[in-house]
N, C-alpha and C positions, 0 to 999 in steps of 0.2 A: 759249783758256781756259788760264790759268796754273796747272797742277797741280803740276809739279815745280819746286823751287828748285835742287836739286843732284842730279845722277845720278852713280852710281858704277859701276864695272865689277864684274860679279858674280864671286864667288870660288867655289872648289870647296867644296861643302857638307860639313860634318862628318857623321859617322854619328850618327843619333839619331832621335827620334820625329817630327821635322819635316824629315827629310832631303829637301833639294831644293825645299822650299816657298820662294817668294820673298815679300818683304815690303817695305813702305815705312814711313818714320818721319815723323811730323809734325815740322816743323823747330823744335820746342822740346825735342827729345829728342836727346841726344848720340850721335853716331856718330864714332868715332875718326878723326881726320884730315880731318874735314869741319866747316866752321863751323856753329854752331847759331845761326841768325839770329833766331829767334822772330818772323820777319816784319819785322825791322829790318836793312837792309843794312849798317848801321854795325857790327853784330856779325859781324866777318869773320875772327876768329881761329879756326883749326881746334881742335876738341875734342881734348884729350889722350887721352881714353879713352872707351869706350862707356858709356852708361847701364847701370845694373845689369841692367835687364830686357833690354836688347839683348844683353848678354853671354850671358844665359841662352838666348835664342832662337838665337843663332849657335852656341852649344855644342850645342844640340839639333838642328842641321842646317839651320836656316833661313838664307836668303841675302838680305841687305839690298841693295836696288837704288837707294836714294837718299832724299832729304828732300823733303817735300811742303809746299805752300803752306798758309797758315793766317791767320785773323784775327790781326792783330798782337798779340803778347804774349798770345795765347789769350783775347782780350777781344772776344767777339762770338759770335753764333749764326747769322750770315748768310753768311760766306765772302766778303765784299766789302771788308773792312777791311785791305787788304794793298797795299804798294807794288809787289808783284810782279804785281798784277792780280787781278781778281775771278774766282772760279770760279762755274760754273753747274751745275745738275743735269745728269746724264748724259741725262735724259729730256726736257729742254727748255732751249734756250739763252736763254730769256726768264725762267726761274725760278732762284732762288738755289740753291746747292749745300747751304746750311746750313754752320754753322761751330761752333766755330772750327777743327775738324779737317777743313776743306773738301777740301784736296787729297788727304788720305788716303782719304776716302770715294770720291772720284771715281776715284782710281787703282785701287781695288778694284772698283767698279761697272763700270768700263770694261774690266776684265780685264787690266790692266797688271801686277798683282801678285796673289798668292793671298790675302794678308791685309795689314792695315796697322795701325800703332799710332797712336792719337790720345791726347788727354787730355780729361778731363771734369771741370769744376768747376761748371758750371751746366747742362750738357746737351750739351756739345761733342762727345761721342762717340756721342750718340743722335740729335740733330737731323739731322746730315748723313747718318747711316745711313738715317733715315726718308725723306729727300728723294732718296735714290739707290737705294732698294729693296734694302738689304743689312742684315746683322745687326750690331749693336753691343753689346758686353758692357761695362757699367760696373761694375767690381768694388766690393766693400765697401772702404771707405776703409782704406788701409794694407795690404791683402791683396797688392797688387802694389807693389813699391818704386818710389818716385818719385825716387830718387837719380840724378842726371844729367839731370834735367828742369828747364827754366827755370820757376820757380814763377809761378803767377798768384795763388792763395790757397793757401799751403803746407798749411794745416790741412785743406783740402778737396780738393786736386788728386788725381785718380786717372788712372793710365795705362789706356787702354782698348784693345780690339782690335775690328777690323771685318773682316768676311769676307762672301762671297756665300752661305755656308751656316752653319748652326749647328755642324755637325760640324767644319768647319775652324776656326771661331772657338774652339770648345771645345778643340781640339788645342793651339792657341797659348796659350789661357788656362791650361791645365793646366801648361804649362811656365813661364809668367810668374809664377804664384803661388809666392812664397817669402818667408820672413822675411829681412830685411836689417838686421843689427845696426847698420850705419852710417847708416841712415835713421831719424831720430828719430820719424817718424810711421808707421813700419812696424809691423804687428801680426802676431802669429803666428796662423795659421789655427786652431790648436788652442784659442785663447782666445775664438773666436767660436762661437756655437751653430750646430749643423748638424742639419737635419731633412730627411726626405724629403717629397715632396708627400703631403698627406693626413694628416700626423702630427698636426696640430692637430685636424682634423676627427674623427679617430678617437676623441678624448676628449670630444667635444661631445655633450651629452644633449639635442639639439634635433631629433632625428629624422633628421639627416643620415646619409648612408651612410658607415660607417666605411671608412677607407682611400682615399677619394676626395679629391682636392685641393679646397679651398674657394677660389673666385676671387671677389674683390670687384669690383664695378663702381660707378661714382658714382651717387648717388641724385638728382642735380640736372642741369639743363641746363648744358652746358659752353661754350655760346656759340661754337661752331665756325663756320667759314665754310661756306656751303651744301654745296659739293662734299665737304668734309671730314666734315660732319655725315652726309651720305648714306652715305659709306664707314664711318663709325663705327657707324651703326645696323646696317649689314651685318655688321660685326665682332661687335657685341653678339649678333646672332642666332646666332653660331657658338661663343660662349664655352663653352657647356655641354659641348663636346667635351673641354675641359680639366678639367672637374670640376663641382662644384655651385656655382651662381652666387648671390651674395647682394648686395643693394644696400647701400651704406655711405655714411656722411657723410665726404666728403673735404675739407670746408672748412678744417679745421686745416692740411692739407697745402698747399692753395692759398694760404692766408695766409702760411705759412712761406716759400713761394717768393718772396713780395714783399720779403723781408728782404735778399736777397743783395746787391742794389745800393743799399740804403738803410740799411745798418747797418755794424757793425765790419768786415765782410768786404771792403767797399770800401776801408777804410783798410789792410787787409792787402794788398790788391792794389797800392795806392799804395806801401806799404812795399817790395814785391817789385821794382817797376821804375819807380817814380815819377821817379827821377833820370834816366831815359832819355827823358822826355817833353818835351824842349825843343821850342820852336816852330820846327821845321825841316821841310823837305819830306819827310824820311824818316819822320816820325811821322804816323800817321793822325789827323786832327783830331778824329774822333769818339771814338777811344780816349783821346786826351789830355783832351778835355772831360769824359768820364765819370770817369776815374781820378783826375784832379787834385782832384776833389771829396773824395776820401778824405783829403787832407791837412788838411781843415778839421774832421774829426770829432774829438771829444774823448774822453777816457777815460770820461766820464759817458755819452756816446752809445754807447760800446762795451758798457758794462755794461747799459745799457737794452736793447740789442739781444740780448745773451746771455740776459737775463731773459725777454724776449718769446719767444725761440726755445724756451727751456725750458718756458714755458707751453704753447706750441703742440705741443711734443713730448709733453708729458703728455696733452694733449687727444687726440692721435692714437694713444696707446698701446693703447687698447681695440681698434683695428682689428686689431692683430697678434696678439691673443688669439683672434680669430675667423677669420682668413684665413691661407691659405698664400701668396697673392699678390694684388696689386691690379692690375687692368688699366686703363690710361689711354691715350688718344692721345698721341703724342709732341708734336705741335704743334696749334695752332688752325686752321692752314691752310698753304698753300704760297705765300709772297709772291714777287712778281716782282722782278727787279733794279730796275725803275723804281720800284716801291713802296718799296723799301728806300732808294733814292736820295732820294726825296721826304720820307721820315720815318725816318731811320736809327736813331734811338733808340727811337721808339715801336714800330716793327715788331719790332725786336730784343727789346724788353721783353716783348711779347706772345708771342714764340716760346719764352720760358722759363717760361711759366705752369705747364706740367705737368712741367717738368724741374728747375727751380732747387732745389726742396726736397730732392731725393734726397740730395745730399751733406751739406746742413745737418742733416738728420734721421738721418744715419748709416744710409742704406738702400743696397741694391744694386739694379741694374736691368739688364734686357736689352731692347733695341729690336729689332724684326723686322718684316718686311712684313705688313701687313694687306691687306684687299681694295683693289685699285686704285680710284682715283676714276673718276667717269664720263668725265672728259676724258683718261684714260689715265695720269695722273701717279700716282706711288706714294703710298700712305697708310701711315704707320708707326704701329705700336702698341708699347706697352712693358708689361712686368710689373715690379712693384716688390715688395720684401720687405725685412725687417730685415737688417742686416749679418750675414754668415755663411751666408746662404741662397742664395748665388750659384748653386750647382749645381741647387738646386730650380728656379730660374727658367730655367736653361739647359735642363733636361729638359723643362719645360713649353713653352718656345719650340720645342724640337725636335718636340714633338707637334704644335703648331700648324702648323709648316712641313712636316709630313709626313716628318720624319726620325727618327721614333720608333724605338727599338730595343727588343727584348724586355727587360722589367725583370729585374733580377738577383734573382730569387726562385725558390724551389723548393718542391715539395710537402713535407708533413711527414715523409714516409718517405725523403726525399733530403737530401743536404747539399751546400752550395756549396763548391767547391774552386778555388783560383786556381793555374794552372800557368804556368810562365815559361820552360821550356826544351824538352827533347826530347818533352814531352807536348803541346806546342802543335799545332794543326791543321797537317797537312802535314809534321810532324817525325817522326823514326823511331819513337818510343814512343807516338804518339797512339793507335795501335790498342789499346794496353793499356786506355785509358779506354773506347773504343768497345765493346770486347769485354765490358766489365763493365756495359754499359747506360747509360753516362754520356751526358749531352746538353750540347751547347755552348749556353750562355746568352748570352754576348756578350763583347766586349772591355772591358777596364778598365785602370786604372793603380793602382799602389800609392800609399800616402801618400808625401808628399814626402821623408820622412826615410829611406826605404829605399835601401840600396845593394846592388849586385850584384857578386858575386865569382866568379871562374873557379875551379872546383874540379875535381878529377880526373874524367876521363870522356871529353872535357871536358863539364862541366855548369855551369849558373849556380846560384849560391846567393844567396838574399835574406836580408838582416838589417836591422833598423832601426838607424839611427845617430843621431848628435847633430845633424848639419847638416841642410840642406834641399837638395832637388834637384827635377828634373822628375817624379820617380816612375818606376817601371819598368813597361813594357808587360806585361800578363798577359791570359790568357783565363780566364773564369769558366765552370766546368762544374758541372752538377748530377749528383751521383753517388749511386746507390742506397745508403742507409745500410748495408744488409747487405753491400755490396761494399767499403766503405771500409777495414775492417780488413785484409782480404786484400791490397788494393791497397797499403796503407801498408807491408806487409812486403816489397814489391818495391823499396822506396826504400833505397839504400845510404848509409851515413854518408859525409860529414858533413851530408847532407841529411836532412830529416825533415819530417813534416807537422805544422804547428802553427798558432797564431793569426796572422793577417796582416791588416793594416789597409789598406783601399782609400782612394783619394784623396777620396772623399766621406764618409769617417769610419766606414764600416761595417766590422765585424770578421767575417771568414770564415776558413776554413781555407786553407792554402796551403803551397807548398814553401818551407821556411825553412832557413837554414844555421846549424849550431851554431857557437859562438864559435871553435873550433879551426880551422874551415874558412874563416874570414873573414880571409884574408891580404891586408893592405893593398897588397902588391906585385902582387896579381892583381885589383885593383879595376877592374871594367869598367862602372861605373855610367854613365859618360859616353855610352855607346852607347844608353842608354835602353831596351834590350830585347835579348833573345837573337837575334832575327832580324837586327837591325841589326848586332850583333856579328859574326854569321856572314857577313853581306854585306860586312863590311870586309876579309875575306880571311884571317883567322887559321886556322891548321891545326886 
């Protein structure tokens, strides 16, 4: 099974929130000094620099181990369209791995790396996750920069992360999210709406329980293969553990999925790499036959496709006024290598029925393991929501996978406080919190704009800046309101207790640094947190 295209020697990890975690890159993502083949051996020139997202991960302490196999030019959902050989599922050598991020998924599922990067234009970060029983996060378009990624459809491409747990995928995702002014398709997280699970349901006057997430499920037969259908029914029987379940009309979404390879986006794919599709052995014949059709599309075809997509987007809008998330299977079934060889285009098309529309309709998605099929093969399910609700889906996926942590909430007579330094668990001043009756709620990160400075003590001081970064590690404690005033008096300048924004957009109180304490020469943001800074050995 051809998983790796290029291996590299590991390097010493930087201090940061991902310190020591290993990762693989789909070989359409640049790693400095290594060719980015996109599955075409003729692309043999080493990349001059890392992709934007790779730089962020490395700075956060993650260690790249190499480049992984893929469907050529990220065109396929099967994992077989590669001159480097086909991949198969970790759980069966007769069944496909899924694509196009085939090697990345297998490297994760087989335990060779902690997480891996893929890309997703039609489902390529979710289908292989489903076929290998791992988690795949497909971010909102533009939330993760695609600079340094070989484009398939530049307007739709998303860099994804796959891991064996939601927690690990979330850690990488939090670092990956950042605005990139040099990527024309990058979007600021602050420009996208953000809500917690149940936010919509709380305002619905239909008798639903306020504060519980509302999960939509299809109101029609999805025409799944028998073993997939059985697993799907088992999944449906468990959905109510995520929230209140309502049946909804998903036909506009399924119709939108059909547009990806029959409209202007096929022309965009041809524009991206059509000049590489010569009739030579290096080019996969199925990729060539599909993408070359894009050269024949006209401007009239393009505008007809845009209009049809707008019509279907409008028809699906009502869904998102009713739901926090929509649950779907990732695929209709799990085809074998032989089935793909016999009908390479037909099988691949069916695999995108529940995934193709996500990028077209500006949605985010998280794929994760559902109940296994009766034959022991994995069955993947996914949650969908509008752009900007990525962390809502990640939280729900964590609940499903049994990784739920306590919600960051406190009773009315208590207040939430984010601590970042000596008051952290196990640090010298933590007893000051415990003595006042404070309770640890959980770990969190600040918004990406926050920077951390070393102030006298030594102590860390947090302040929001103009740029973006991975955010700073904090703990959230629930403090009795009656104790907060006395506690605040123990904090010496230039630190103070003031408003602080978390990575999910919530505003709580936290340790902040006044402007006179934010000395650029003592900026320690790169460590990602106080513990990592201390572990690096400074006095």
